[in-house]
C-alpha positions, 0 to 999 in steps of 0.5 A: 500500500501507498505511503501517506501522500496523493499519487497524481496521473496525468496522461496527454491523450496525444502520448498516450493514444498509440497504435491498439492503446485505446482497445488495450485500456477497453478490455480493462473497463467494465460492461456498463463502461463501455456501454456508457463510452458507446454512447459518445458521438465522437470518437475523440470522447470515446476516446478519452473516456476509455483512458480515462477509465482505464487510467484510474484502474491502472491508478488504484492497482499501482497503489494497490498492486494485489488488485487486478485493474479489471477488478475494481468495481465503484458506487456513486454517493449521494451526490454523485461522486464516484467510490471504490466499492469492491474489494475490500483493501486494508486500506481504504483507498479515495480517489479524483478522476477529471479530464479535458480534452487531450488531458486524463487526470486522478488523484488516488489516496487514502484521504477521502477529502481529496479532489483533481480538476483539469481543463483545456485552457482557451485564449477564446475564453470572455473571463471577466463576462463568465466570472460575473455569472459565477464566481465570488466578488473578490475575484471578480475584481482581481480578474479586472484589475490585470489585463488579458493574458494575465487574467485568463490564466488567473480565471483558468486558476479559480476555475480548477482549484473551485472545481478540485475543490467540489471534487474533494467534498464531494458536492459536486456542483451543489455548493454555487462557485460564488460561496467562496473564494480562491487566493492565488499568489506567488508565496500560496492558495487560500480559500475563504468562505461565505459565513453560512459555510461550515468549513474551516480555510485552516485545513485545506492545501491547494496547488497549481501546475500545467501538464501542458501549455494548453492544460490546467491542473490544481488539486484540493487537499482537505486531508488536515496532514499538517503542511499538506499531503506531499504529491507524488507524480506518476508517469502514464500507468498503462505500458507497465500494466501491459508488459 
């Protein structure tokens, strides 16, 4: 079993979509997952789903190597958050899965309150108009004070951090994005809440990275571990599993 840390797995579709890779990954999926994959209209969306869900299975088996990737089964919580339903492991494993156009990512941890989000950075986005609809007032004011290139970058910082937090809490979209605000600086990433939100900002640690020039990835760590959990980045796990 893994040490007490966050295991991060990231795959860029352009590098992992080798001949036969999608078919090999599809064989790891459950019948229900294959049915869901086949419902996608566009082939690129189908392949992205297959790679993401195969990566999750491979990642779990890398952390718990006594379980074959195809043997994991999943359930869903109150707000739709997926969890490991079987098999039972000596230490419970929790995960968060995300994919955007061209990138798949997941985290695995012993702690439930961990979330990941990855987004495709679009230069065509109108950060202020979108922020006015969804973000907290202090985030909107920060974006107003930035020139457009920097505002777009900060917009995606906020978006991924917020989504990662919601995933870590297991709320889905049942908590409005303007109920909490992110503060991003070179020194730290912090969160604050409206008075009616029952959460402690001191209990959260956040990180940001760019898997590629066109993707932004955020991790939210609500483990309450002193200083936050260390993050171990892993390569795409399929090749090792396929050999």
